[in-house]
C-alpha positions in Angstrom: 98.2 252.2 83.5 99.3 248.6 83.0 97.4 246.3 80.7 96.7 242.8 82.0 97.1 239.7 79.8 95.0 236.9 81.2 95.3 233.6 79.4 94.6 229.9 80.1 96.1 226.6 79.3 93.9 223.5 79.1 94.2 220.5 81.4 92.7 217.3 80.0 91.5 214.1 81.7 92.3 210.5 80.5 89.6 210.7 77.8 91.0 214.0 76.5 88.0 216.0 77.7 88.5 219.3 79.5 89.0 219.0 83.2 90.4 222.5 84.0 92.3 225.5 82.7 95.3 226.9 84.4 95.0 230.7 84.5 98.1 232.6 83.2 98.9 236.2 83.8 101.1 239.0 82.6 101.0 242.7 83.6 102.2 244.4 80.4 103.6 247.9 79.9 106.4 249.2 77.7 108.6 250.0 80.7 108.0 247.1 83.1 106.6 243.6 82.9 105.6 241.1 85.5 104.0 237.7 85.3 103.0 234.6 86.9 105.9 232.5 85.9 108.5 235.1 84.8 108.6 237.7 87.6 109.5 237.8 91.2 106.3 239.6 92.0 104.2 236.5 92.4 101.9 238.3 94.9 100.9 240.8 92.2 100.4 238.0 89.7 98.1 236.0 91.9 96.2 239.0 93.1 95.7 240.3 89.5 94.5 236.9 88.2 91.9 236.6 91.0 90.7 240.2 90.7 90.4 240.0 86.9 88.9 236.6 86.7 86.3 236.9 89.4 85.4 240.5 89.4 86.0 241.8 85.9 86.0 239.0 83.4 83.8 236.4 85.2 84.9 232.9 85.8 82.4 231.3 83.5 83.6 233.5 80.6 87.1 232.2 80.7 86.8 228.6 81.9 83.2 227.7 81.4 82.2 224.9 83.7 85.7 223.6 84.1 87.9 224.1 87.2 90.3 227.1 87.3 93.9 226.4 88.5 95.3 229.5 90.3 98.9 229.7 91.3 99.8 230.8 94.8 102.9 232.0 96.5 103.6 231.2 100.1 102.7 234.7 101.2 99.5 234.7 99.3 98.6 231.3 100.8 99.2 232.5 104.3 97.9 236.0 104.4 94.9 236.3 102.0 91.2 235.7 102.4 90.0 233.1 99.9 86.3 233.5 100.4 86.0 235.3 97.0 87.0 231.9 95.5 84.2 229.3 95.2 85.8 226.0 96.4 83.8 224.0 93.9 85.3 225.9 90.9 89.0 226.4 91.7 92.2 224.5 92.4 94.7 226.3 94.5 98.1 225.5 93.1 101.2 226.0 95.3 104.2 227.0 93.4 107.3 224.8 93.5 109.4 227.3 95.4 107.1 227.3 98.4 109.0 226.3 101.5 107.1 223.7 103.5 106.9 224.7 107.2 104.3 224.4 110.0 102.4 227.5 108.8 102.0 226.2 105.2 100.9 222.8 106.4 98.3 224.2 108.8 97.0 226.7 106.3 96.7 223.9 103.6 94.9 221.7 106.1 92.5 224.5 106.9 91.7 225.2 103.2 91.3 221.5 102.5 88.9 221.1 105.3 86.9 224.1 104.0 86.4 222.3 100.7 89.2 223.7 98.6 91.2 221.5 96.2 95.0 222.0 96.5 97.6 221.1 94.0 101.4 221.1 94.1 103.2 222.5 91.0 106.4 221.1 89.5 106.7 218.4 92.2 110.1 216.9 93.0 110.0 214.5 95.9 111.7 215.0 99.1 110.7 214.0 102.6 110.0 217.6 103.5 106.9 217.5 101.3 105.3 214.5 103.0 103.3 216.4 105.7 101.9 218.6 103.0 101.0 215.8 100.5 98.3 214.6 103.0 96.3 217.8 102.4 96.6 218.1 98.6 94.5 216.4 95.9 96.6 216.9 92.8 100.3 216.7 92.2 101.8 218.1 89.0 104.9 216.6 87.5 106.9 218.3 84.8 107.6 215.3 82.7 110.2 217.2 80.6 112.4 217.3 83.6 112.5 213.6 84.3 113.5 210.4 82.6 110.9 207.6 82.4 112.7 205.8 85.3 112.5 209.0 87.5 108.8 209.4 86.6 108.2 205.8 87.6 110.0 206.3 90.9 107.8 209.3 91.7 104.7 207.4 90.9 105.7 204.6 93.2 106.5 207.0 96.0 103.1 208.7 95.6 101.0 205.5 95.3 100.1 205.3 99.0 98.7 208.8 98.9 95.2 209.6 97.8 96.3 212.1 95.1 95.6 212.5 91.4 98.6 212.8 89.1 98.9 215.6 86.5 101.6 215.4 83.8 102.5 218.8 82.6 104.4 219.8 79.4 103.1 216.9 77.4 104.1 217.8 73.9 103.2 214.8 71.7 100.4 212.2 71.3 103.0 209.4 72.0 103.9 211.0 75.3 100.3 211.3 76.2 99.6 207.6 75.6 102.8 206.6 77.4 102.0 208.7 80.5 98.4 207.5 80.5 99.6 203.9 80.6 101.9 204.9 83.4 98.9 206.0 85.5 98.6 209.7 85.2 95.1 211.1 85.6 95.4 214.5 83.9 97.5 216.0 81.2 98.6 219.6 80.4 100.5 220.7 77.3 100.1 221.2 73.6 99.9 217.6 72.4 96.3 217.9 71.4 97.0 220.8 69.0 99.5 218.9 67.0 98.8 216.2 64.4 99.2 212.6 65.3 100.8 211.5 62.1 101.4 207.8 61.7 103.9 206.9 58.9 102.0 205.4 56.0 98.6 206.3 57.4 96.2 207.5 54.7 93.2 209.7 55.2 90.1 207.8 56.2 87.2 207.8 53.8 85.3 210.2 56.2 88.2 212.7 56.4 88.9 212.5 52.7 85.3 213.4 51.9 85.5 216.3 54.5 88.7 217.5 52.9 87.1 217.5 49.4 84.2 219.4 50.8 86.4 222.0 52.4 88.1 222.5 49.1 84.8 223.1 47.4 83.5 225.4 50.2 86.6 227.5 50.2 87.1 227.9 46.4 87.7 231.6 45.9 86.1 231.3 42.4 82.8 229.9 43.8 79.7 231.9 43.3 76.2 231.6 44.7 75.1 228.8 42.4 78.2 226.8 43.0 78.0 227.2 46.8 74.3 226.3 46.8 75.0 223.1 44.8 78.0 222.1 47.0 76.1 222.5 50.3 72.7 221.2 49.0 74.0 217.9 47.7 75.4 217.0 51.2 72.1 216.4 53.0 73.8 216.2 56.5 75.7 219.5 55.9 72.5 221.2 54.6 70.4 220.1 57.6 73.0 221.1 60.2 73.8 224.4 58.6 70.1 225.4 58.4 69.6 224.3 62.0 72.6 226.2 63.0 71.5 229.4 61.3 68.0 229.2 62.6 69.1 228.7 66.2 68.4 231.2 68.9 72.1 232.1 68.9 71.8 233.9 65.5 68.4 235.4 66.4 67.6 236.2 62.8 64.5 238.2 62.0 63.1 235.5 59.8 63.5 231.7 59.3 66.0 230.6 56.7 64.4 227.7 54.7 66.9 227.1 52.0 70.6 227.3 51.3 70.1 229.9 48.5 68.1 232.0 50.9 70.9 231.8 53.5 73.5 232.9 50.9 71.4 235.8 49.7 70.4 236.9 53.2 73.7 236.4 55.0 76.3 236.8 52.3 78.5 234.3 50.5 81.6 234.7 52.7 79.6 234.2 55.9 78.0 231.0 54.6 81.4 229.7 53.4 82.8 230.2 56.9 79.8 228.7 58.8 79.5 225.7 56.4 83.3 225.1 56.9 82.7 225.1 60.7 79.9 222.6 60.3 81.9 220.4 58.0 84.9 220.2 60.3 82.7 219.5 63.3 81.8 216.3 61.6 85.2 214.8 62.4 83.9 212.5 65.1 87.1 210.9 66.4 88.7 214.1 67.7 88.0 215.8 71.1 85.4 218.6 70.9 87.9 220.9 72.6 90.1 220.8 69.5 87.2 222.3 67.5 86.6 224.9 70.2 90.3 225.8 70.1 90.2 226.3 66.3 87.1 228.5 66.7 88.8 230.6 69.4 91.9 231.1 67.2 89.8 232.0 64.1 87.5 234.4 65.9 90.4 236.1 67.6 92.1 236.7 64.3 88.9 238.0 62.8 88.2 240.4 65.7 91.7 241.9 65.5 91.4 242.3 61.8 88.0 244.1 62.3 89.7 246.4 64.9 92.1 247.7 62.3 89.3 248.1 59.7 90.1 245.2 57.5 87.2 244.5 55.1 88.3 240.9 54.6 88.2 240.0 58.3 86.5 236.7 57.4 89.7 235.6 55.6 91.6 236.2 58.9 89.0 233.9 60.5 89.8 231.2 57.9 93.5 231.5 58.6 93.1 231.1 62.3 90.5 228.3 62.0 92.4 226.4 59.4 95.6 226.6 61.4 94.3 223.6 63.4 93.6 221.6 60.3 96.7 219.4 60.5 95.7 218.4 64.1 92.1 217.7 63.1 93.1 215.6 60.1 96.3 214.1 61.5 98.1 215.0 58.2 100.9 217.5 57.4 99.6 220.9 56.7 101.4 221.2 53.3 99.6 218.0 52.1 96.2 219.2 53.2 96.6 222.6 51.6 97.3 221.0 48.2 93.7 219.8 48.3 92.1 223.1 49.2 92.2 226.0 46.6 93.1 228.7 49.1 95.0 231.8 47.9 98.8 231.7 48.1 98.6 234.4 50.7 96.5 232.2 53.0 98.8 229.2 52.4 101.9 231.3 53.2 100.3 232.4 56.4 99.4 228.9 57.4 102.7 227.3 56.4 105.2 229.9 57.3 103.3 232.7 59.2 104.2 235.0 56.3 102.5 238.3 55.4 100.0 240.3 57.4 97.7 237.4 58.0 100.6 235.3 59.2 101.6 238.0 61.6 98.2 238.1 63.1 98.2 234.3 63.4 101.6 234.4 65.1 100.4 236.9 67.6 97.2 234.9 68.4 99.2 231.7 68.9 101.7 233.5 71.2 98.8 234.7 73.3 97.3 231.2 73.5 100.7 229.8 74.7 101.2 232.7 77.1 104.4 233.6 75.2 103.8 237.2 76.2 107.0 238.7 74.8 105.7 237.9 71.3 102.1 239.1 71.8 102.4 242.2 69.7 100.7 243.7 66.6 101.6 247.1 65.2 98.8 249.6 65.8 96.9 247.4 68.2 97.1 248.1 72.0 97.6 245.1 74.3 94.2 245.5 76.0 92.5 245.2 72.6 94.3 241.8 72.1 93.2 240.6 75.5 89.6 241.7 74.9 89.7 239.9 71.5 90.9 236.7 73.2 88.2 236.8 75.9 85.5 237.6 73.5 86.7 234.8 71.2 86.5 232.3 74.0 82.9 233.3 74.8 81.9 233.2 71.1 83.6 229.9 70.4 82.0 228.2 73.4 78.5 229.1 72.2 79.3 228.4 68.6 80.7 225.0 69.5 77.7 224.2 71.6 75.4 224.9 68.6 77.6 222.7 66.3 77.3 219.6 68.5 
């Protein structure tokens, strides 16, 4: 039996808020592999994404309230019933190798009239596309394949049409700002997960205080008294942490009315992790999705560590969660880690993906990026990795909601 990898890649609007996720797929086995973008069996890929997302996983569990982009081949477009797909939740994305003919145009027109949003993937203009453009709402342009002049030419050609423009493979903050100025409406790529380092830019007072706090919260030598003092002297952190712990999400059997009670009742390592999450959520000038992404990564590392029986699974969470610290702080990771007294093992995992914790982090990052060939951990079956990813998404979404 084949194991299904189902992933997602975020699509942001002009304010860097989540607009949609493109669903990514790979059928994995030791003998044969097939996938959405790296296999000729696009029919299987599309079918499997739809079946898994809507009947097994649940759309809300993987994309929340955002749209889901689903890739379609020509055959799937023409010969399948789409009534299982709610038109208000999905974007049907026609792959770039679809040949535009009368059947494709008529089917696209029909779906558009029935309320479905259509997108064109990896668009390269030719006159053959013009009859189809009239029925689509979003056009994706792979900006890595074009010069600025070629991108500008495409934007001019598409200006008369009522379409939104999506830049894909946006890798840096500078590219995002440039493409935003050029007129793109949506952005897909890994620019948000990378630091926006400006030469000579020092940490702001707010971020410096947060960094100091993170160092105190994650001091391996800290004991109950130290942790109580660290958290209690930060009134905002204390209030938010107690509110968080007493929320319905935790469903504790009794109310926690002090930081000391929280540490005694829930354990020092748990309080360190949750206080760290609350502290980082105080970075106000970063998109909330970045915090969610760090929570997903941390939780997925933790779940996989728990699966293999690691007693220190919370440390795996710290590795995953802190791997976004450079993007959250807009500073190099090596600089930030000098200010936080983490173990050398954790620092090696974060800086170089070394050791067992680094191996787990590498696997989780590969899954997030749909780099399926590198999604592998000794002793852990692929379906366990997929389950950990999906469970981490659900957990992180709720945790993030409580942190707001």
